[in-house]
Structure formats: C-alpha cells, structure tokens
C-alpha positions as CSV (number, residue, x, y, z in Angstrom):
1,M,0.6,18.8,2.5
2,N,3.4,18.0,4.9
3,T,2.8,14.6,6.6
4,K,4.5,13.2,9.6
5,M,5.1,9.5,9.6
6,E,6.2,7.8,12.9
7,Y,6.3,4.3,14.3
8,G,4.7,4.0,17.7
9,N,4.0,1.2,20.1
10,P,1.9,-1.4,18.1
11,Q,0.2,-2.6,21.3
12,E,-1.0,0.9,22.1
13,A,-2.1,1.5,18.5
14,F,-4.2,-1.7,18.6
15,E,-5.7,-0.8,22.0
16,S,-6.6,2.7,20.7
17,A,-8.2,1.3,17.5
18,I,-10.2,-1.2,19.5
19,A,-11.4,1.5,22.0
20,A,-12.4,3.7,19.1
21,G,-14.3,0.9,17.4
22,T,-12.1,0.9,14.3
23,L,-10.9,-2.6,15.1
24,S,-12.7,-5.3,17.2
25,A,-11.4,-7.7,19.8
26,T,-14.1,-10.3,18.7
27,P,-12.7,-13.1,16.5
28,G,-14.8,-13.8,13.3
29,L,-15.7,-10.1,12.7
30,D,-14.3,-8.5,9.5
31,N,-12.5,-5.9,11.5
32,Y,-11.0,-8.3,14.1
33,A,-7.7,-6.9,15.2
34,G,-6.0,-10.3,14.8
35,N,-6.5,-9.9,11.0
36,Y,-4.5,-6.7,10.8
37,M,-0.9,-5.5,11.3
38,Y,0.1,-2.1,12.5
39,M,2.1,-0.3,9.8
40,C,2.7,3.2,11.1
41,T,1.1,6.4,12.4
42,I,0.7,9.3,10.0
43,D,-0.3,12.7,11.3
44,G,-1.7,11.0,14.5
45,R,-3.7,8.4,12.6
46,H,-2.8,4.7,12.9
47,Q,-2.5,2.8,9.7
48,F,-3.4,-1.0,9.7
49,K,-3.0,-3.5,6.9
50,N,-5.0,-6.8,6.5
51,I,-2.6,-9.8,6.9
52,N,-4.4,-11.8,4.2
53,T,-5.6,-9.2,1.6
54,R,-2.8,-6.7,2.2
55,Q,-5.4,-3.9,1.9
56,Y,-5.2,-1.0,4.2
57,L,-8.0,-0.4,6.6
58,E,-10.2,2.5,5.4
59,P,-10.2,5.4,5.6
60,L,-6.7,6.1,4.7
61,T,-5.0,9.3,5.7
62,P,-5.3,11.8,2.8
63,G,-2.2,11.9,0.7
64,F,-0.9,8.5,1.9
65,R,-0.2,6.3,-1.1
66,V,-0.4,2.5,-0.8
C-alpha cells in the first residue's frame, strides 16, 4: 500500500473534522477539538492526537503505525 502523507492547514483540518462530527466544538466532550492536535493528513484523512493521552483519534488510517 502506497500512502501519501502531507501537512495541510491545521485550521481547515479541525473545521473539516468538526463539520463531519469526528471532533466537537463543545468543551467537556471527549472528542472536544481543544483536546487534540493535528498531526498530518494521510491519503486524504486527517490524523489527530490527544494532547493529554498522546493517543491517536480512532479510526487510524490503515497501514499508519503509531
């Protein structure tokens, strides 16, 4: 599998994830966007990592190793 990793605009990645329901704009929720950092985009899928636990937001892109 040939993956393509790129680094996009973090603001756009967060806005896209919130619009899709992957992340939330509501503080206090487990998937609150303020608890995550944008890492990269792999094959068109944004990857986010929790700032406290360092765990990637599931589901991960197949073939991407943490």
